[in-house]
C-alpha positions in Angstrom: 82.1 -75.7 -49.3 79.9 -77.0 -46.5 79.8 -80.8 -46.6 76.5 -82.2 -45.2 76.0 -85.3 -43.1 75.9 -88.6 -45.1 78.5 -87.6 -47.7 81.6 -88.6 -45.8 82.3 -92.0 -44.4 83.7 -92.6 -40.8 87.3 -93.0 -42.0 87.3 -89.5 -43.5 85.2 -87.5 -41.1 86.8 -89.3 -38.1 90.3 -88.6 -39.4 89.6 -85.0 -39.9 88.0 -84.6 -36.5 91.2 -86.1 -35.1 93.3 -83.6 -37.1 91.3 -80.5 -36.2 91.0 -80.9 -32.5 94.7 -80.5 -31.7 94.8 -77.6 -34.1 92.1 -75.9 -32.1 94.0 -76.6 -28.9 97.2 -75.2 -30.3 95.4 -72.2 -31.8 93.8 -71.4 -28.5 97.2 -71.4 -26.8 98.6 -69.1 -29.4 95.7 -66.7 -29.0 96.5 -66.4 -25.2 100.1 -65.5 -26.2 99.5 -63.1 -29.1 96.0 -61.6 -29.1 95.7 -58.3 -27.3 92.9 -57.6 -24.9 91.7 -54.8 -27.2 91.3 -57.3 -30.0 88.9 -59.7 -28.2 85.8 -57.8 -29.5 87.3 -58.0 -33.0 87.6 -61.8 -32.7 83.9 -61.9 -31.9 83.1 -59.6 -34.8 85.3 -61.7 -37.1 83.3 -64.8 -36.2 80.1 -63.0 -36.8 81.3 -61.7 -40.2 82.4 -65.1 -41.3 79.1 -66.5 -40.2 77.1 -64.0 -42.2 79.1 -64.1 -45.3 78.9 -67.9 -45.4 75.2 -67.9 -45.2 75.0 -66.8 -48.9 75.3 -70.4 -50.2 75.0 -71.3 -53.8 74.3 -75.1 -54.2 76.7 -76.8 -56.6 77.1 -80.5 -57.7 78.9 -82.9 -55.3 76.8 -82.5 -52.2 78.2 -79.1 -51.2 77.8 -75.4 -51.7 79.9 -72.4 -52.9 80.3 -69.2 -51.0 82.8 -66.6 -49.8 84.3 -67.2 -46.3 86.3 -64.1 -45.3 89.0 -66.5 -43.9 92.1 -64.8 -45.3 90.7 -61.3 -44.5 90.1 -62.3 -40.8 93.7 -63.8 -40.6 95.1 -60.5 -41.9 93.2 -58.5 -39.3 93.6 -60.6 -36.1 96.3 -63.2 -37.0 96.0 -66.7 -38.4 95.5 -68.6 -35.1 92.7 -66.3 -33.9 91.2 -66.6 -37.4 91.2 -70.4 -37.1 89.1 -70.1 -34.0 86.8 -67.4 -35.3 86.0 -69.2 -38.6 85.6 -72.5 -36.7 83.0 -70.9 -34.4 81.1 -69.6 -37.3 81.1 -73.1 -39.0 80.1 -74.9 -35.8 77.2 -72.5 -35.1 76.0 -72.9 -38.7 76.0 -76.7 -38.4 74.4 -77.0 -35.0 71.8 -74.3 -35.3 71.0 -73.9 -39.0 71.9 -77.3 -40.5 74.4 -75.6 -42.8 77.0 -78.3 -43.0 76.8 -81.7 -41.2 77.6 -82.3 -37.6 79.8 -85.3 -38.4 81.4 -83.1 -41.1 82.3 -80.3 -38.7 85.9 -81.5 -38.5 86.2 -81.7 -42.3 84.6 -78.3 -42.9 86.7 -76.6 -40.2 89.9 -78.3 -41.5 89.2 -77.1 -45.0 88.0 -73.6 -44.4 89.2 -72.6 -40.9 92.6 -74.2 -41.0 93.9 -74.9 -44.6 92.3 -71.8 -46.2 93.4 -69.5 -43.3 97.0 -70.6 -43.1 97.6 -70.8 -46.9 95.8 -67.6 -47.6 97.6 -65.8 -44.9 100.9 -67.3 -45.9 100.6 -66.2 -49.5 99.6 -62.7 -48.3 102.7 -62.5 -46.1 104.9 -63.8 -48.9 103.6 -61.3 -51.5 103.5 -58.4 -49.1 107.0 -59.1 -47.9 106.4 -57.8 -44.4 106.2 -59.1 -40.9 103.2 -57.0 -40.0 101.3 -53.9 -41.0 103.5 -51.4 -39.2 101.4 -48.6 -37.8 98.2 -49.8 -39.4 99.1 -48.8 -42.9 97.9 -51.0 -45.8 100.0 -50.4 -48.8 99.4 -51.5 -52.4 101.6 -54.6 -52.0 99.5 -55.6 -49.0 96.3 -55.3 -51.0 97.8 -57.4 -53.9 99.0 -60.0 -51.4 95.6 -60.1 -49.7 93.8 -60.5 -53.0 96.1 -63.3 -54.2 96.1 -65.0 -50.8 92.3 -65.0 -50.5 91.9 -66.3 -54.0 94.4 -69.2 -53.5 93.1 -69.9 -50.0 89.4 -70.4 -50.9 90.3 -72.5 -54.0 92.5 -74.7 -51.8 89.6 -75.2 -49.4 87.3 -76.0 -52.4 89.9 -78.5 -53.7 90.1 -80.3 -50.4 86.3 -80.5 -50.3 86.2 -82.0 -53.8 89.0 -84.4 -52.9 87.3 -85.6 -49.7 83.9 -86.1 -51.4 85.5 -87.8 -54.5 87.5 -90.4 -52.6 84.4 -91.7 -50.8 83.6 -93.9 -53.8 87.0 -95.6 -53.2 87.1 -95.7 -49.4 83.5 -96.8 -48.8 81.7 -99.1 -51.2 79.2 -101.8 -50.6 79.6 -105.5 -51.6 78.0 -104.7 -54.9 80.5 -101.9 -55.6 78.0 -99.1 -55.0 79.2 -96.1 -53.0 77.8 -95.9 -49.5 78.3 -92.2 -49.0 79.1 -89.5 -51.6 78.2 -91.1 -55.0 80.4 -88.8 -57.1 83.9 -89.8 -58.1 86.9 -87.5 -58.3 86.2 -87.1 -62.0 83.0 -85.4 -61.1 83.6 -83.6 -57.8 86.9 -81.8 -58.8 85.6 -80.1 -62.0 82.1 -79.5 -60.5 83.4 -77.8 -57.4 86.6 -76.2 -58.7 85.2 -74.5 -61.8 82.7 -72.5 -59.8 85.4 -71.4 -57.3 88.0 -70.6 -59.9 85.8 -68.4 -62.1 83.3 -67.1 -59.5 83.6 -67.6 -55.8 87.4 -67.0 -55.7 86.9 -63.7 -57.4 84.1 -62.7 -55.0 86.4 -63.6 -52.1 89.2 -61.5 -53.6 87.0 -58.5 -54.1 85.5 -58.6 -50.6 88.9 -58.9 -49.0 90.4 -56.0 -50.9 87.5 -53.7 -50.5 87.2 -54.3 -46.8 90.9 -53.6 -46.3 90.6 -50.4 -48.4 87.6 -49.3 -46.2 89.5 -50.1 -43.0 92.6 -48.2 -44.3 90.5 -45.1 -44.7 88.1 -45.3 -41.8 89.4 -47.6 -39.1 93.2 -48.1 -39.5 93.3 -48.9 -35.7 91.6 -52.2 -36.4 94.4 -53.5 -38.6 96.6 -55.9 -36.7 100.2 -54.6 -36.1 
């Protein structure tokens, strides 16, 4: 879901930069209020985990890539606001140091993956699990089900936003001759091209990774599960 430079016009990437910056500021404030000192190393590890898992990119049509993100999993472990910062750090490092995602598109990529996917995935998890927290670090069956559904819905939402942002470029930015100046693919191409892969493949991969990591932590490191 990494959007490269040159595929989003200034209206789109500028607007998403304007949207994500106050989200980062608010999330940073929430971290100071809610994140325990003992969880700071986990925040760094979460950013590293997201960074590594997103390196396994599979190019797909529409000027983007498909991959797992670990966003919902990280939100479950350290909370959604800390997850927004952790996943954003991973996306920014990838863009600046590895060219994985454009620099002008950092705002868009962070909005889609680090914000929308995190909050929706975590919200679905909380809704299905029906709890305010994990209690004493115990992950029960309903938590695993909620985590799986949340991670599947979250990554597909991020993919849909990516497809939407790419597809509307043909409408927002066209030259005098009607040719698109940025992403050349309309919504009729970007939505099926990006969504099919995520619905049938990447969403399932994200779900499996989330559930298996939680099962592993339940057995070996229950202290890492956010109370």
